[in-house]
C-alpha positions in Angstrom: -2.7 24.4 7.2 0.2 24.1 9.5 1.1 21.2 11.5 3.9 20.7 14.0 4.4 16.9 14.2 5.6 16.1 18.0 7.3 11.4 17.6 6.0 11.6 21.0 6.8 8.9 23.5 4.0 9.8 25.4 1.9 12.2 25.3 -1.5 14.1 27.1 -3.3 16.7 26.4 -5.2 18.4 29.6 -8.4 21.0 30.9 -8.9 22.9 33.9 -7.1 19.6 36.0 -8.8 17.0 33.8 -6.6 14.8 31.0 -8.8 15.1 28.4 -6.6 13.0 25.4 -3.4 10.7 26.0 -1.4 8.4 24.1 1.8 6.6 24.5 4.1 6.0 22.0 2.1 8.2 18.7 2.3 11.8 17.1 1.2 14.9 19.1 0.3 17.7 16.0 -0.8 21.1 16.7 -3.0 22.3 13.7 -3.1 25.4 12.9 -5.8 26.7 9.9 -5.7 29.7 7.3 -9.2 30.5 6.0 -8.0 29.7 2.5 -7.5 26.0 3.8 -9.8 23.4 2.8 -10.9 20.0 2.4 -8.3 18.7 -0.6 -5.4 20.4 1.9 -7.3 17.6 4.6 -7.3 15.4 2.4 -3.2 15.0 1.1 -2.5 16.1 5.6 -4.0 13.8 6.4 -2.7 10.9 3.8 1.2 12.3 4.2 0.9 11.9 8.0 -0.5 9.1 8.3 1.8 7.4 5.5 5.2 9.6 7.7 8.0 7.4 8.5 9.4 8.4 12.0 9.8 5.6 13.8 13.0 3.7 13.9 11.8 -0.4 12.8 14.4 -3.2 14.4 17.5 -1.5 13.0 16.9 2.2 13.9 16.7 4.0 11.1 13.1 5.4 10.7 11.1 3.2 8.7 7.6 2.8 10.2 4.9 5.2 10.1 2.2 5.5 13.1 0.3 2.7 12.4 2.8 -0.1 11.7 3.7 0.9 15.3 0.6 0.9 16.9 1.0 4.2 18.1 -1.5 7.3 19.2 -2.4 10.4 17.8 -3.1 13.4 19.7 -4.8 16.9 17.6 -4.7 19.8 19.5 -5.4 23.1 17.2 -3.6 26.4 17.3 -3.9 29.3 15.9 -0.4 30.2 17.3 0.7 28.3 14.1 -0.1 31.2 12.2 1.5 33.9 13.5 3.6 37.0 12.0 6.8 38.1 13.4 7.3 40.2 10.3 6.7 43.5 12.1 7.7 44.2 15.5 7.9 42.1 18.4 4.5 41.3 19.1 3.5 37.9 16.5 -0.1 39.2 14.1 -2.8 36.5 14.4 -4.4 37.7 11.1 -3.5 34.3 8.8 -5.4 32.1 12.2 -8.9 31.5 10.8 -11.8 32.7 12.7 -13.9 29.5 14.5 -16.6 30.0 12.4 -14.0 28.3 9.5 -11.6 27.1 11.9 -13.9 24.8 13.9 -15.3 22.2 11.0 -12.6 22.4 9.0 -10.0 21.3 12.9 -13.5 18.9 13.1 -12.4 17.5 9.0 -9.0 17.2 10.1 -9.0 14.9 13.0 -12.3 12.8 11.3 -10.6 12.3 7.7 -7.2 11.9 10.1 -9.0 9.4 12.1 -10.8 7.3 8.6 -6.3 7.7 7.0 -5.4 6.0 9.6 -7.1 3.6 11.0 -6.3 5.0 14.4 -8.2 7.0 17.4 -7.4 9.9 17.8 -7.3 12.2 20.2 -8.1 16.2 20.7 -8.1 18.9 22.8 -10.5 20.9 22.4 -10.6 24.5 20.5 -11.0 28.1 22.1 -9.8 26.3 26.1 -6.8 26.8 27.5 -4.7 23.4 27.6 -1.5 22.4 29.0 0.3 19.8 27.1 3.1 18.0 27.7 5.7 15.6 26.3 8.2 13.3 25.8 9.3 13.8 22.2 11.0 11.6 21.4 14.1 11.3 19.8 13.5 14.7 19.7 11.4 14.7 15.9 9.4 17.1 15.7 8.8 17.9 11.7 7.5 21.0 10.1 4.6 21.0 7.3 2.6 23.8 6.0 0.2 22.8 2.9 0.5 25.6 0.8 4.8 24.7 0.4 3.7 20.8 -0.8 5.7 21.4 -3.9 
């Protein structure tokens, strides 16, 4: 799994002109899934995100987690995070999991992140044409790949 975590002042997901999810301060998480991803990776990643201290404390030091600031979270599936650009100019998405594998893992990730963080998780819609809006706070953007944990 690969995630791009963006610290948001506000974020939203709109599908066919209707807002599906929106948050004020919190995290916008873009999630890419590979066919080899596992439940263990979901648990590790959910714990890592929940405890990631990327929000400012009273001394303007990044020392607080999303839960500590009562922030929101939106998770958006994004198969393009698994793109390979090694050959040519057209990205290959061969590393991205097909929907029959990706959808259950996406749903399991959202559920685990909710259980770990105790925060209601906003989502996009798997496979939909989504318009994702973000005011990145900082900007702060973190990339985590579960294949590079160590």
